[in-house]
MARKE-264345 format. One record per residue (C-alpha): x, y, z; residue in three letters. Coordinates in steps of 0.02 Angstrom, whole numbers, plus 50000, padded with zeros to 5 digits. Layout:
N
XYZALA ...
//
This chain:
512
503134828151070UNK 503334821350893UNK 501464823850862UNK 501614841650926UNK 503024845250806UNK 502094837450661UNK 500564848050699UNK 501554864150691UNK 501354874750536UNK 502814878950423UNK 502744896950486UNK 502804891350668UNK 504284879850635UNK 505164894050546UNK 504904905650695UNK 505524891850810UNK 507104891050705UNK 507304909950712UNK 507114909450901UNK 508314894850921UNK 509654902750813UNK 509384919950888UNK 509524913651066UNK 511204905751025UNK 511864923451010UNK 512884929751158UNK 512104938051309UNK 511294954551251UNK 512614964551346UNK 514014955751253UNK 513054956651090UNK 512954975551100UNK 514814976251140UNK 515194965450987UNK 514074976750882UNK 515024991850946UNK 516664983750895UNK 515914979550725UNK 515424997850701UNK 517185003250747UNK 517964991550618UNK 516664995150484UNK 516875013950504UNK 518745011750478UNK 518465001150322UNK 517225013250240UNK 518275028450287UNK 519825020350212UNK 518915019450044UNK 518785038350043UNK 516875037850030UNK 516025054950034UNK 514235060550009UNK 513165076250017UNK 512265077250184UNK 510415080050145UNK 510175090650300UNK 511635102650281UNK 512015101250096UNK 513855099450138UNK 515055085850082UNK 515215073250222UNK 516285057950253UNK 516115042550362UNK 517085045750522UNK 518305032050568UNK 518285026750749UNK 520005018950718UNK 520865035850721UNK 521505048250847UNK 519855057750845UNK 518875041650854UNK 519895035050999UNK 519675051251095UNK 517815051051058UNK 517655033451128UNK 518525038851289UNK 517745056051308UNK 515965050551271UNK 515855034151366UNK 515065041451523UNK 513985054251432UNK 513365040751313UNK 512765030851463UNK 512005044151575UNK 511395054251426UNK 510475039451349UNK 508695046451350UNK 507755029951376UNK 508785026151532UNK 508155041451626UNK 506405039151559UNK 506295020751607UNK 507005023151781UNK 505905038351812UNK 504335029251760UNK 504835013951863UNK 504845024752019UNK 502975027251994UNK 502525010351919UNK 503605001252046UNK 502785010052193UNK 501075005452123UNK 501614987252115UNK 502404987352288UNK 500864994052377UNK 499734981752283UNK 498794994752180UNK 499144986452012UNK 498594969252073UNK 496994975952152UNK 496574986151997UNK 496814971051884UNK 495764959751995UNK 494384972752012UNK 494264977751828UNK 495224967651698UNK 494804950551771UNK 492954954751759UNK 493044960251578UNK 492614948151435UNK 494174938151390UNK 494044942851206UNK 494194961251248UNK 495814960051348UNK 496964958851197UNK 496024972751108UNK 496184983551264UNK 498064980851278UNK 498394984451093UNK 497244999651092UNK 498085006451248UNK 499755004751159UNK 499165014351006UNK 498285028051105UNK 499765028651224UNK 500825035351082UNK 500115052351126UNK 501295050951275UNK 502705047551150UNK 504105036451218UNK 503275034851389UNK 502085022251310UNK 503565010551277UNK 503905009951463UNK 502095008551522UNK 501144997251403UNK 502204981451368UNK 502524977451553UNK 500694981351593UNK 500144969651454UNK 501214955751527UNK 500504958351702UNK 498714958251638UNK 498944942351535UNK 499794933351678UNK 498424938651799UNK 497074930651691UNK 498054914651661UNK 498724918751489UNK 500544919151434UNK 501354935351496UNK 502534936351347UNK 501024936651231UNK 500334951451330UNK 502004960251321UNK 502084957051133UNK 500324964151109UNK 500774979851204UNK 502454981751116UNK 501634979450946UNK 500314992450986UNK 501595005151042UNK 502985001250919UNK 502274994650757UNK 500875007350765UNK 501935021650830UNK 501435034550700UNK 499595029450695UNK 498325036350818UNK 496535041950836UNK 497115059450881UNK 498515070350812UNK 500055067850919UNK 501815074550939UNK 502415063650796UNK 501245072750676UNK 501975089350730UNK 503785083750712UNK 503605075550542UNK 502505089150465UNK 503705102450528UNK 505165094150440UNK 504125091550283UNK 503615109950280UNK 505415115750294UNK 505895105150144UNK 504365109550041UNK 504625128250062UNK 506325127049978UNK 505325123149820UNK 503685132249855UNK 503785145649992UNK 501885146150007UNK 501615127550032UNK 501345120050206UNK 501165102050265UNK 499965102750411UNK 499985091150562UNK 498275084350511UNK 498725080550329UNK 498855061850363UNK 497445061150491UNK 496085051950394UNK 497245038150337UNK 498035036250509UNK 496345035550596UNK 495805020750488UNK 497545013250505UNK 497335013150695UNK 495775002450679UNK 496654990750558UNK 498174989150672UNK 497094984850823UNK 496274970750725UNK 497944964450655UNK 498854964550821UNK 497394956250911UNK 497244942250783UNK 499124939050777UNK 499244938750967UNK 497814926450989UNK 498014915750832UNK 499914915450809UNK 500894921050961UNK 499934912851104UNK 499734895751019UNK 501594895750978UNK 502124900651155UNK 501024887251232UNK 500734885851419UNK 501764897551527UNK 503044889351641UNK 503324900151796UNK 504844889751846UNK 505944901151739UNK 505204917551802UNK 505824929451936UNK 505044925752105UNK 504314943152129UNK 503434942151960UNK 502724924451957UNK 502414920452141UNK 501024933052165UNK 499414924052204UNK 497834933252154UNK 496794932452310UNK 495034939152317UNK 494934957952339UNK 494384961852517UNK 493344976652575UNK 494904985652637UNK 495754984552467UNK 494134989352378UNK 493975004952486UNK 495815009152457UNK 495575007352270UNK 494085019052271UNK 495095031752369UNK 496535030052245UNK 495355032352097UNK 494575047752178UNK 496315054752213UNK 496795051552032UNK 495265061151970UNK 495695075752084UNK 497475075752017UNK 496875075251836UNK 495635089251873UNK 497055100151938UNK 498095096351783UNK 496575100351675UNK 496475117651753UNK 498215120551683UNK 497725114551509UNK 495895118351473UNK 495945137451488UNK 496695145651335UNK 497925154551450UNK 498395138451541UNK 500255137251579UNK 500345119851504UNK 499745126151334UNK 500945130551194UNK 501105146351091UNK 499435152751032UNK 498545141151153UNK 499015125251060UNK 498935108151142UNK 500105099851015UNK 501475105151035UNK 501415111851213UNK 502285110451382UNK 500945097551424UNK 501545085851286UNK 503405088951314UNK 503225086051502UNK 502035071351494UNK 503275059751583UNK 503385069351749UNK 501505072351741UNK 501205053551726UNK 502495050151861UNK 501625061551985UNK 499965053251942UNK 500675036151985UNK 501485042552145UNK 499895051452200UNK 498695036852176UNK 499965024152243UNK 500245033752404UNK 498375036352424UNK 498065017752402UNK 499535012652512UNK 498975023552657UNK 497155018252643UNK 497624999752632UNK 498805001052780UNK 500324996252675UNK 501155013152696UNK 501315016652881UNK 502635030252879UNK 503475041952756UNK 505035031152751UNK 504035016952675UNK 503815026552512UNK 505655028652463UNK 506055010952524UNK 504715003652411UNK 505305014252265UNK 507085008352294UNK 506484990252294UNK 505674993252124UNK 507275000652053UNK 508274985452112UNK 507334974951985UNK 508024986051847UNK 509864982251884UNK 510004970551735UNK 509254983551620UNK 510474996951681UNK 511964985651645UNK 511284981251473UNK 510994999551429UNK 512825003851460UNK 513334993151312UNK 511834997651204UNK 512145016351228UNK 513945014651168UNK 513435005051012UNK 512095017550961UNK 513225032650997UNK 514665025450894UNK 513475021950750UNK 512845039950753UNK 514565047950768UNK 515275037850623UNK 513935044250501UNK 513685026450438UNK 511785028150455UNK 511745044150353UNK 512865036550219UNK 511715021350205UNK 510185032750192UNK 510965043450055UNK 511565028049959UNK 509825020549967UNK 509065036649904UNK 510275037449759UNK 509865019549712UNK 508005022549714UNK 508225037949608UNK 509355028749486UNK 508065015349444UNK 506955029349377UNK 505295021649428UNK 503675031249404UNK 501895028749464UNK 501315022749634UNK 502575008449627UNK 503995020349666UNK 503125025149829UNK 502975006749875UNK 504835004949840UNK 505105020049951UNK 504135011550091UNK 505264996250079UNK 506815007250079UNK 506175015850236UNK 505914999150324UNK 507704994450281UNK 508435010950341UNK 507405009950500UNK 508474995150551UNK 509955007250557UNK 509175024150602UNK 507805021750731UNK 507255039350776UNK 505755043350666UNK 506085062050661UNK 507955060050635UNK 507715047850493UNK 506405058950411UNK 507575073950429UNK 508835064250325UNK 507625057150197UNK 506415071650172UNK 507655083550088UNK 508035070049959UNK 506345061849927UNK 505085075949946UNK 505825086249802UNK 506045070349698UNK 504235065049719UNK 503575082749699UNK 504365082649527UNK 503305067149493UNK 501765077149549UNK 501555068449716UNK 500965078849864UNK 502295079550002UNK 500985073950129UNK 500805057550031UNK 502695055150033UNK 502685058250220UNK 501275045550238UNK 502255032250143UNK 503755035650255UNK 502705033250412UNK 502125016050354UNK 503895009850329UNK 504575018250484UNK 503305010650604UNK 503254992950537UNK 505014987750584UNK 505224997550745UNK 504894982150854UNK 506264971450779UNK 507724983450755UNK 509134982850884UNK 509305001650856UNK 507665004050951UNK 508295009751122UNK 506775001751206UNK 507124984351139UNK 508364981151282UNK 507024986751406UNK 505724974851333UNK 507004960851333UNK 507424964351516UNK 505584963151562UNK 505414947051460UNK 506804939351563UNK 505804942951721UNK 504514930351662UNK 505684918551569UNK 507554919151605UNK 507884909151446UNK 507284923451336UNK 508514931551218UNK 508524941951060UNK 507964926750965UNK 506404925351073UNK 505974943651053UNK 506324943750866UNK 505314927950831UNK 503844934450933UNK 503814951650851UNK 504234946650671UNK 502444941050628UNK 501784957950681UNK 503054966950571UNK 502744956450416UNK 500834956550424UNK 500704974950472UNK 501894980250334UNK 501004969750203UNK 499224974850247UNK 499714993050274UNK 500414993550097UNK 498804985650032UNK 497794999050123UNK 498945012450050UNK 498705005749873UNK 496815004349890UNK 496705021649966UNK 497705029749827UNK 496805019549693UNK 495135026849745UNK 495885044049774UNK 495225045349952UNK 495795060650051UNK 497245056450167UNK 496885071550275UNK 495765086850282UNK 495905095450113UNK 497245083550047UNK 496325075449902UNK 497355079749749UNK 498945070949800UNK 499495060149653UNK 499945063249473UNK 
//
């Protein structure tokens, strides 16, 4: 043991310390309750100072709302239930688990992994998980629910540490959230906000959804390489050999037996059924008059993108039922809801955790503390009067800091864009470049902020494989991804702007 400790690098020992200290924190449920209490007290303290600021979205003078007041007390009481049941990730996670859970219960996931992933070259597995996470961002938040648990299952099935697989998937989805090989909903949201702000200064100017495409395409390749190398060279060696003694029985006791002819036939039937389902969905998308297309026949945005979760759910249910019936696992209609209920039982801990997390995030939003921090940070950056590309790098760092308090990418950009786009336009920077700098900072820290509503979900899945896991474990695993991605992304940004490469179609003259 002493030799093992001596052989550890300084970075590994530092991460061990982070994990050890972090795991001494209270149970995540209690931690979120303590954070909620801290927000209540902090809102009272800031409000008592009489702090006011101009809201960048409305242009009106705004104050920090104290939760230690009559209005605050009534808000805490009135909103408690709605905060919980209205917490978007809760419905999304449970909905997706109906489909994913059924696929697990009938044995489809295990058979698929044994028939495909286990036969793939070992070096490609990590790349596949990370790439799936990045591409999965087209499905927006649904990727958070699908990819990390799938990564854990795949890694465990091939004898690798499941937490490393979960980390690879989470990094692909979270740290690379705004990067993709195809324009996604995020491009539409951010460019729409940017255009609204830009047209207050130049009514004829538009920031298009493809204005960051070239840079983000190359960024996707870079992120796949970074996440793969960190997973295999940093995370897995540090985690060591997986000990199933601390895992939940239903997750670690599954023995991967050889796929028999019955299961193989059932898998082929499930795949065929899946293709039929996708073909039917395609008939609603491909024609220009398809009902899943948006206005003017657009794909992004469209009802297809906004309803991607139920579409994916029905895909899982369809192929799972087809497999279950063909494999003889589903013998009657009552088997389907019973298996789905069994899958939801495993999410009981997550549901309890979300109750506390939802209150903390709702209190933080209602108090306006996040907006006040954002405006204060903007004023500071403006006060130091920097010029040149260095001010955009400072803006990236400010965004990473604010992302720890305001997680939603579109909400944070809605707050920051009205302040920073005009400021940088006065310095002759194209608003698309400012938006690009924002996206770098926003994505990099999304996997380590407690304001990410999917962090509790990932933590709940981690505990299925290792009951000792806590926030310290999650933070220490994901921190290397954040630091390396942020650093190399800034380097890519500087090199790109130095050579004046186009960041998107037609966006070449973007810096003064």
